C-alpha positions in Angstrom: 0.0 0.0 0.0 1.7 3.2 -1.2 1.7 6.1 1.2 0.4 9.4 0.2 2.2 12.7 0.8 -0.2 13.4 3.7 0.6 10.1 5.3 4.4 10.6 4.8 4.1 14.0 6.4 2.2 12.7 9.4 4.6 9.9 9.8 7.7 12.1 9.5 6.2 14.4 12.2 5.6 11.7 14.8 9.0 10.0 14.1 10.7 13.3 14.7 8.7 13.7 17.9 9.7 10.2 19.1 13.3 10.8 18.2 13.3 14.1 20.2 11.9 12.3 23.2 14.6 9.5 23.0 17.3 12.1 22.7 15.8 13.9 25.7 16.1 10.7 27.8 19.7 10.3 26.4 20.5 13.9 27.3 19.4 13.4 30.9 21.6 10.3 31.1 24.6 12.1 29.8 24.1 15.0 32.1 23.7 12.9 35.3 26.5 10.5 34.4 28.9 13.3 33.5 29.0 12.3 29.9 29.0 8.5 30.6 26.5 5.9 29.4 25.0 3.0 31.3 22.0 0.7 31.4 18.9 0.5 33.7 19.2 -3.3 34.2 22.1 -5.7 34.9 20.5 -7.9 32.2 21.7 -5.5 29.6 25.3 -6.4 30.5 24.3 -10.1 30.2 23.3 -9.6 26.6 26.6 -7.7 25.9 28.6 -10.5 27.5 27.0 -13.1 25.3 27.4 -10.9 22.2 31.0 -10.2 22.9 31.9 -13.8 23.2 29.9 -14.5 19.9 31.8 -11.7 18.1 35.1 -13.3 19.3 34.1 -16.6 17.8 33.4 -18.3 21.1 29.8 -19.1 20.3 26.9 -18.9 22.7 29.0 -18.9 25.9 29.0 -16.8 29.0 32.2 -18.0 30.6 34.4 -18.5 27.6 34.6 -22.1 26.5 31.4 -23.1 28.4 28.4 -23.2 26.0 25.2 -22.4 27.8 21.5 -22.0 26.7 21.1 -18.8 28.8 20.1 -16.3 26.1 16.4 -15.7 25.8 17.1 -13.4 22.8 19.6 -15.1 20.5 18.6 -12.8 17.6 19.4 -9.7 19.7 22.7 -11.3 20.8 23.5 -11.7 17.1 22.7 -8.0 16.4 24.8 -6.9 19.4 27.7 -9.0 18.3 27.9 -7.0 15.1 28.2 -3.8 17.1 31.4 -5.1 18.7 33.0 -4.9 15.3 32.4 -1.2 15.0 35.0 1.4 16.3 34.4 3.2 19.6 32.5 2.3 22.8 30.0 -0.4 22.2 27.6 1.3 24.6 27.2 4.2 22.1 26.3 1.8 19.3 23.9 -0.1 21.5 22.0 3.1 22.3 21.9 4.2 18.7 20.7 0.7 17.6 18.0 0.8 20.2 16.8 4.2 19.0 16.9 3.2 15.3 15.0 0.0 15.9 12.4 1.8 18.0 11.9 4.3 15.2 11.3 1.4 12.8 8.8 0.0 15.3 7.0 3.3 15.4 6.7 3.2 11.6 5.1 -0.2 12.1 2.6 1.2 14.6 1.5 3.7 11.9 1.2 0.9 9.3 -0.8 -1.2 11.8 -3.2 1.6 12.4 -3.8 2.1 8.7 -4.2 -1.7 8.2 -7.0 -1.7 10.8 -8.8 1.2 9.1 -7.6 4.3 10.9 -7.2 7.4 8.9 -3.7 9.0 8.6 -4.4 11.5 11.4 -5.5 8.9 13.9 -2.8 6.5 12.9 -0.3 9.3 13.5 -2.0 10.0 16.8 -1.6 6.3 17.9 2.1 6.4 16.8 2.8 9.6 18.7 1.1 8.2 21.9 3.3 5.1 21.6 6.5 7.0 20.8 5.9 9.2 23.9 5.1 6.3 26.3 7.8 6.4 29.0 8.4 2.7 29.0 9.0 2.7 25.2 11.6 5.4 25.7 13.1 3.4 28.5 13.3 0.3 26.3 14.9 2.2 23.4 17.9 3.1 25.5 18.0 0.0 27.8 20.3 -2.2 25.8 17.5 -4.8 26.0 15.8 -6.8 23.2 12.5 -5.1 23.7 12.6 -2.8 20.6 13.6 -5.7 18.3 10.8 -7.9 19.6 8.4 -5.1 19.3 9.4 -4.4 15.7 9.2 -8.1 14.6 5.9 -8.8 16.4 4.2 -5.7 14.9 5.3 -6.6 11.4 4.2 -10.2 12.0 0.8 -8.9 13.0 0.6 -6.5 10.1 1.4 -9.3 7.6 -1.1 -11.6 9.2 -3.8 -8.9 8.8 -2.9 -8.4 5.2 -2.9 -12.1 4.5 -6.3 -12.3 6.2 -7.6 -9.5 4.0 -6.3 -11.0 0.8 -7.2 -14.5 1.7 -3.8 -15.5 0.3 -2.9 -18.1 2.9 0.7 -16.9 2.8 3.4 -17.8 5.2 5.2 -14.5 5.5 3.4 -13.6 8.7 4.4 -16.9 10.3 8.0 -16.4 9.2 8.3 -13.0 10.8 6.5 -14.1 14.0 8.9 -17.1 14.3 11.8 -14.6 14.0 10.2 -12.6 16.8 10.4 -15.7 19.0 14.2 -15.5 18.6 14.1 -12.0 20.0 11.7 -12.9 22.9 10.2 -16.4 23.7 6.8 -14.8 23.9 6.9 -14.8 20.1 6.0 -18.5 20.2 2.7 -17.6 21.8 2.1 -15.1 19.0 2.7 -17.8 16.4 0.1 -20.0 18.1 -2.4 -17.2 18.3 -1.9 -16.3 14.7 -2.5 -20.0 13.8 -5.7 -20.1 15.8 -6.9 -16.8 14.3 -6.3 -18.1 10.8 -8.2 -21.3 11.5 -11.3 -19.4 12.6 -13.3 -18.6 9.5 -16.2 -16.1 10.2 -19.1 -15.6 7.8 -22.3 -13.7 8.1 -25.6 -14.9 6.7 -28.1 -12.7 4.9 -29.8 -11.9 8.2 -26.5 -10.9 9.8 -26.0 -14.1 11.8 -22.3 -14.9 12.5 -21.2 -18.4 11.6 -17.9 -20.1 12.4 -16.2 -22.7 10.3 -12.7 -24.1 9.8 -10.4 -21.8 8.0 -7.3 -22.3 5.9 -5.6 -25.1 7.8 -3.2 -25.8 5.0 -1.7 -22.3 5.3 -1.4 -22.8 9.0 0.5 -26.0 8.5 2.8 -24.4 5.9 3.4 -21.5 8.3 4.1 -23.8 11.2 6.6 -25.7 9.1 8.4 -22.5 8.0 8.5 -21.2 11.6 9.8 -24.6 12.8 12.6 -24.4 10.3 13.6 -21.0 11.5 13.7 -21.8 15.2 15.0 -25.3 15.0 18.8 -24.4 15.0 18.5 -22.5 18.3 16.3 -25.2 19.8 18.9 -27.8 18.9 21.7 -25.7 20.4 19.7 -25.3 23.6 19.1 -29.0 23.7 22.7 -29.8 23.2 23.7 -27.4 26.0 21.1 -28.0 28.6 18.9 -31.0 27.6 15.9 -28.7 26.9 14.8 -26.8 23.8 14.0 -23.8 26.0 16.6 -21.4 27.4 17.7 -22.0 31.0 16.2 -18.7 31.9 12.7 -20.3 31.6 13.5 -22.8 34.3 15.2 -20.2 36.5 12.3 -17.8 36.4 9.2 -20.0 35.9 9.5 -23.7 35.9 6.5 -24.3 33.7 2.7 -24.4 34.2 1.9 -23.6 37.8 -1.9 -23.3 37.7 -4.8 -24.0 35.4 -6.7 -20.8 36.0 -5.4 -17.2 35.7 -4.2 -15.5 38.9 -6.4 -12.4 39.2 -3.7 -10.7 41.4 -1.2 -11.2 38.6 -3.5 -9.7 36.1 -4.0 -6.7 38.3 -0.2 -6.3 38.5 -0.1 -6.3 34.7 -2.9 -3.7 34.5 -1.0 -1.4 36.8 1.9 -1.4 34.2 -0.5 -0.1 31.6 -2.4 2.2 33.9 0.7 4.0 34.9 1.5 5.1 31.3 -1.7 4.7 29.3 -4.7 4.8 31.6 -7.2 5.9 28.9 -5.9 3.5 26.3 -6.1 0.6 28.6 -9.9 0.8 28.9 -10.4 2.0 25.3 -8.5 -0.9 24.0 -11.3 -3.2 25.1 -13.6 -1.2 22.9 -11.2 -1.6 20.0 -11.1 -5.3 20.5 -15.0 -5.3 20.3 -14.7 -3.4 17.0 -12.6 -6.3 15.7 -15.3 -8.7 16.8 -18.0 -6.5 15.2 -16.2 -6.6 11.9 -16.0 -10.4 11.7 -17.6 -11.7 8.5 -17.6 -8.3 6.8 -15.3 -6.7 4.2 -13.4 -5.0 7.1 -12.7 -8.2 8.9 -9.0 -8.9 9.6 -9.4 -11.5 12.3 -8.8 -11.1 16.0 -5.0 -11.4 16.4 -4.4 -7.9 17.9 -7.0 -8.5 20.6 -5.9 -12.1 21.2 -2.3 -11.0 21.6 -3.3 -8.2 24.0 -5.3 -10.5 26.2 -3.4 -13.8 25.6 0.0 -12.7 26.8 -1.0 -11.6 30.3 -3.2 -14.7 30.7 -0.3 -17.0 29.6 2.1 -15.4 32.0 -0.3 -15.7 34.8 -0.4 -19.5 34.3 3.4 -19.9 34.5 4.1 -17.3 37.1 5.5 -19.1 40.3 3.2 -19.0 43.3 3.7 -15.9 45.4 5.6 -14.2 42.6 4.7 -11.8 39.7 6.6 -12.8 36.6 6.4 -9.4 34.8 10.1 -8.6 34.5 11.9 -5.6 36.0 9.5 -2.7 36.0 7.0 -4.8 34.0 9.2 -5.0 30.9 7.8 -8.2 29.6 4.6 -6.3 28.6 6.1 -3.2 27.0 5.8 -4.7 23.5 2.0 -4.7 24.1 1.8 -0.9 24.3 1.6 -0.4 20.5 -1.3 -2.9 20.1 -3.1 -1.5 23.2 -2.8 2.1 21.9 -3.8 1.2 18.3 -6.9 -0.7 19.6 -7.7 2.2 21.9 -7.5 4.6 19.0 -9.8 2.4 17.0 -12.4 2.7 19.8 -11.9 6.5 19.8 -12.5 6.6 16.1 -15.7 4.6 16.5 -16.9 6.9 19.3 -16.2 10.0 17.3 -18.2 8.7 14.4 -21.0 7.7 16.8 -21.1 11.2 18.3 -21.5 12.8 14.9 -20.0 16.0 13.6 -22.6 18.3 15.2 -21.0 17.9 18.6 -17.7 19.4 17.4 -19.0 21.8 14.8 -19.2 25.5 14.9 -17.1 28.0 16.8 -16.5 25.7 19.8 -15.4 22.8 17.6 -11.7 23.6 17.5 -11.4 24.4 21.2 -13.3 21.3 22.2 -11.0 19.1 20.0 -7.9 20.8 21.5 -9.2 20.2 25.0 -10.1 16.6 24.3 -6.6 16.0 22.7 -4.9 17.6 25.7 -6.8 15.4 28.1 -5.9 12.3 26.1 -2.2 12.9 25.9 -1.6 14.5 29.3 -1.2 11.2 31.2 1.3 10.0 28.5 3.4 13.2 28.7 3.3 13.3 32.5 4.3 9.6 32.8 7.1 10.0 30.3 8.4 13.1 32.1 8.5 11.3 35.4 9.8 8.2 33.6 13.0 10.1 32.7 13.8 10.5 36.4 13.0 6.8 36.9 15.2 5.8 34.0 18.2 7.7 35.2 17.7 6.5 38.7 17.8 2.9 37.5 20.9 3.5 35.4 22.6 5.2 38.4 21.7 2.1 40.6 23.4 -0.3 38.2 26.4 2.0 38.0 26.6 2.5 41.8 26.0 -1.2 42.4 27.1 -3.9 40.0 29.4 -1.8 37.8 31.1 -0.2 40.8 31.5 -3.5 42.5 33.0 -5.0 39.4 35.6 -2.2 39.1 36.4 -2.5 42.8 37.0 -6.2 42.5 39.0 -5.6 39.3 41.6 -3.8 41.3 41.8 -6.4 44.0 40.9 -9.9 42.9 43.2 -12.3 41.1 42.0 -13.1 37.6 42.1 -16.8 38.4 39.6 -16.5 41.3 36.1 -17.9 40.8 33.2 -15.7 41.8 29.7 -16.9 42.8 27.2 -14.1 42.2 23.5 -13.5 41.9 23.8 -10.6 39.5 25.9 -12.0 36.7 25.8 -9.2 34.1 28.2 -6.4 34.9 30.4 -8.5 37.2 31.3 -10.8 34.4 31.4 -8.2 31.6 34.0 -6.1 33.4 36.0 -8.9 35.0 38.0 -11.8 33.4 37.1 -14.1 36.2 34.9 -17.2 35.8 31.5 -16.7 37.5 29.0 -19.1 39.0 25.4 -17.9 38.6 23.5 -18.5 41.8 20.3 -17.2 40.1 20.3 -20.3 37.8 20.4 -18.5 34.4 23.9 -19.4 33.4 24.2 -22.4 35.8 20.7 -24.1 35.9 22.0 -26.5 38.6 21.6 -23.7 41.2 17.8 -23.5 40.6 17.5 -27.2 40.3 19.2 -27.8 43.7 17.1 -25.2 45.4 13.9 -26.8 44.0 15.1 -30.2 45.1 15.7 -29.0 48.6 12.2 -27.5 48.7 10.6 -30.7 47.4 12.4 -32.7 50.1 11.2 -30.4 52.8 14.6 -29.0 53.6 15.7 -25.4 54.0 16.0 -24.1 50.4 19.4 -22.5 51.4 20.9 -26.0 51.5 20.4 -26.0 47.7 22.5 -22.9 47.5 25.2 -24.5 49.7 25.2 -27.6 47.5 26.1 -25.6 44.3 28.7 -23.7 46.3 30.3 -26.8 47.7 30.4 -28.3 44.2 31.9 -25.3 42.5 34.0 -24.0 45.5 34.2 -20.4 44.5 36.9 -18.1 46.0 34.4 -15.3 46.7 30.6 -14.7 47.0 29.4 -11.4 45.6 25.7 -11.3 46.6 22.8 -9.3 47.9 22.5 -10.6 51.5 18.7 -10.1 51.4 18.4 -12.8 48.7 20.1 -15.4 51.0 19.2 -14.4 54.5 21.4 -16.1 57.1 23.5 -18.0 54.5 26.7 -17.1 56.3 25.3 -18.6 59.5 25.0 -22.0 57.8 28.7 -21.9 56.9 31.0 -19.9 59.2 33.5 -20.0 56.4 31.6 -17.2 54.6 33.3 -14.0 55.9 32.3 -10.5 54.8 35.2 -8.6 53.3 33.6 -5.6 51.6 30.2 -4.0 51.4 28.7 -1.6 48.9 25.5 0.3 49.5 23.2 1.5 46.7 21.4 4.7 47.5 17.8 5.1 46.4 17.7 1.6 44.9 14.9 0.8 42.5 16.7 -1.5 40.0 18.7 -4.0 41.9 17.8 -7.0 44.1 18.8 -5.3 47.3 20.3 -2.1 48.8 23.6 -3.8 49.7 26.1 -5.9 47.8 28.6 -7.8 50.0 31.8 -9.6 49.1 32.4 -12.8 51.2 35.5 -14.9 51.3 34.8 -18.6 51.4 36.3 -21.8 52.9 37.8 -22.4 49.4 39.4 -18.9 48.9 42.8 -19.6 47.1 43.5 -16.0 45.9 43.0 -13.5 48.7 42.0 -10.0 47.9 44.8 -7.5 47.3 44.8 -4.4 49.5 
């Protein structure tokens, strides 16, 4: 679908707006870090460590020479590995790549809006609302895989809608959605939902009655085959490394299906993520989903995939979230890729409401002021949240710099490179140090999670599982948040605190204190 001059003008305007907002966040970061760059999560450094090893020809390893299925985003790892080949600090290129991919994703938001029947102005409005969402700006500069997954998932949905409209039964949508699963494992759910949506064929009889029949199952099988071909290499690698086709992160954070019915408390937690940044769009999106249902069996029908995705991801996560925990990711980041769909569906409901009200309501002398007031009311929560989000972003970056990064640099001056470190934040501590690390969180070393679960299943103190992995690996030092392992040093008097680092105003790390302990197996004492 060729874009008109009007569409290109709208699109250019909102992309410039989004770019300005990203640069505003980046300017705040440069100012408060005295010209330095950092990341709001330790996970960002995990991605960079995997990518650096890949760029050096060491494959998917974390500790060099030790293959591991720890990356949930192998496609993002591959993208980052290319950046290591460029001159200058890799952090600069990571920021620029995040901004560029986010800009491409905003273009996809505009195209999605047009594909669902929004006019150029409303499609641009939905794009601007997305581009100004604080969590989207956070993601653009985070060094995380969120923008890449957002871009691929949006284009997969767009291609699915086009193939639904054309009745072509093509497999391009499944191909792109399968690639999205290599950027975030949630993409597998999107593939399944696309298959379900394509299998549901809706027709209306002469009296308007909606009838359901089996759709193009052959195209679903072809799409599933193409998707399987794309993801099989990574699945095989994961299996060879860990005995599972899934990354070890899945077992460390979830462990599989934990309930048969959704946890309402979990769904409330997810809603709070959306409410904080897009309160109006959260509720309007339900109306947009109903518009999709209303169109079924008509010329405007495109299926239900956007609505299924918006509802299906929170429901799926609620079923695998461990009891007593809310598996939403730091700051709710697992759900940031849903913001574009939520906002486009909300705008679809707005368009329907405007048509229902009729032109008389906004006609005459009061028309322009009323539209301006309505627009201001709609965008104010977004702008307000994004402004506050800049402070939250820089605080998170400062936490990682004052915590994990500072600790890594302190150890770099005092610890022998041959010493083994057992840690529960494995990102910056490994990226900035040559030492071999043992991951007590179970992402890089899944045995840690396995031993803890075995201890719980046997009715023993779960900390005995931690002691078991420590006794097997015999690290020289523990570098942990004591709050994660309360009383661990009491179970083994050989754990002696040597250095403590406090993180002021912490919102990003697992505790306010990081402590270095020597162990009964310390072979290389700290240098003064």
